[in-house]
N, C-alpha and C positions, 0 to 999 in steps of 0.2 A: 283464631285462625287467620282472620284478615290482617291483624297486626303482625303475625308471624310472617305471612307472605310479603307484606310491605317491608318489613325489616330485612328480609332476605333479598328483596329487589334492590333496596337502598345499598345493602352491603355489596351485592354483585356489581352495581354501578360504580361504587367506590373502587373496587378491585380493577375494573376495566379502565377507569381514568388513571389509576396509579400505574397500571401496566403501560398505557399509552405514553404517559410522562416518562417512564423509564426507557422505553424504546426511543423516544425523541431525544432523550439525553444521550443514550448510547450512540445514536447515529451521528449526532453533531458534536456534542461536547466531549466525547471520548477521543476525538480526532485532534491531533496536534499538527499544525502546518507552520513550518518555519521557512522564511524566505532568506536567500543568501546567494553568494557568488561562488562558483567553482574556482578554487584556488590551486588545485592540483588534481591529477588523475594518473592512475597507473593501470596497465593491463595486468590481469592476474588470472590464475587458474582458480575458478570458483570452488573446485574440489579441495584446494589447499587451505586447510583450516588456519595455518599460520598466516597466509596472505590476506585473509579476510578477518583475522582476529581483531576484536574490538570495534568492528564496523557493523552498522545495521545491515541486514541482508534484505535487499528489496527486489522489486520487479517481479515478474512471473516466476523467476528462478526461486526466489524466497518462498513463494506460494507452493511451488513444486516440492521444495524441501519440507515445508510444513505438512504437505500431503503425505510425505514418506514417514513423518513422525506420528501421523494419525493412524498408523497401522495398515496402510495400504501395502499391497505386495510389491516386490521388486519390479515385476512386469509393469504394474500401474505407475510406479515412480518413473521407470524408464520411458514409458509412454508420455508422461507429463513432461519430462525433461526433453524428450525428443520433439514434442510439439513446441516447447519453448525455444530450444536451441537449434532445431533442425536435426534430422535423423543422424547424419554423419557425426555431428558434434556430440550428440547424446551417446552414440555408440563409443566414442573416444574416451580414453581415460582422463583426459583434461577437459575442462569446461571453461571456455574463454569468457572473460567478463572484464569489468573495470571496477576499481575502487575510486570513488570521487571524494575529495576533501572539499567541504563547503564551509565557508566563513559566513555565518548568519549576519543579518542586519544588526543584530544585538551584539555581535562580536564573539560569539561562541563558535567552536569548531565541531563539525559533524563529519563522520566518514560513513559512506554507504556503498555496499557492494551490490552490483546488479549485472544482468546480462546486457543491459542497454549500453551501446557504444557510440551513440550519436551526439552525446553531450560533450561540450568542449570547455577548456579552461576559459575563464572570464564570462561564461554563460550565467545569467541570472536564473535561479531554479527555486522550486518549491520542494522541500523535504517533508513528506507526509508520514505520520505514524498513526496507525489505528490498531489498537490492541497489539498483537504480536507481528503485524505486518508493517512494512515500510515501503516507501516509493520516492523516486526522484523524477521530476519532470521540469522541462524548461518553463520559465516564466517570462513575461514581457520585461525588457530591460528597465522599464519605468518602475517596476516593483522593487528594484534594488537601488534606485536613485535616492539619495538622502532627502531630496525635496518631497519625496512621496511618503516619508515616514508617518506623518499624521494620517494621510489617506489610507495607508495600509492598516491602521487601527480602527477604521470605520466598521461598524457592526455588520453592515450589508456585505462588505468585501470579505470579512472574516467568515461570515455565514456561507458565502458562495464558495470560498476555498475549501471549507470543511465539507460542504455538500459534494464537491468534486472528489475530494479525498475519500469520502464515505462510499461513493459509487465505485471507485477503484478498489477499495477494501472489500466491497460486496462481490466484485468480479473475481477477486483473488480467492474469496471463500468458496465461490462456485467451482473454482479449479480444485481446491482442497476436497470438495464434496463430490466431484465428478465420478461417475461409476462406470464409464465406458470410454473407449477410445474416441468416439464421436463427441461425447460430452466434454472430454478433456480438450479436444481440438477447438470446440466452440468456446469453452471457457478461456483458453489461451488467447483466442482472437478478441474476446471481450476485454481481457486485461490489456492487450495491445492497443485497443481503441480507447479505453477509459483511463489508462495509467501512463501511457507514453505521451510525449509532447506532440 
């Protein structure tokens, strides 16, 4: 009997440690953060599938779209979009946004569609991907300087960027999971605080 209880305790502890390792891996290592320079931008209607085709869909708008695909009702989706874009814009048939083209420090190209309009051509940015969510935010110009290439590979810097991207992804998940107008409004404000520059 004692052996059985001890074996069960040891097994339970192993499961707890394995679960905590998996959570730590998901929160940090499942996040990809790429640094680059905005080389082009265009204003688009986010509702136009052709305008955003091939681009990552980011910002709170991307989370609101994810929310609608999770089975929330049209009213809930409109409330989320209204909170993201403002009531008049959400009621409109068009949803103004931008598609940014980013040339990463490694030389690859990324396009990301978002409701954010404050980013400009030549801005240094982080493009974050966590699961099915994406985000773009301004980065210090130093992060895009060729002289910073080695520093940007530093484990502490990478960990910090991943932590910030994970916090943004969690805020977006809160928007997806929100179950009332007040919760949607609160979640959108968190996204704006944790995901925008």
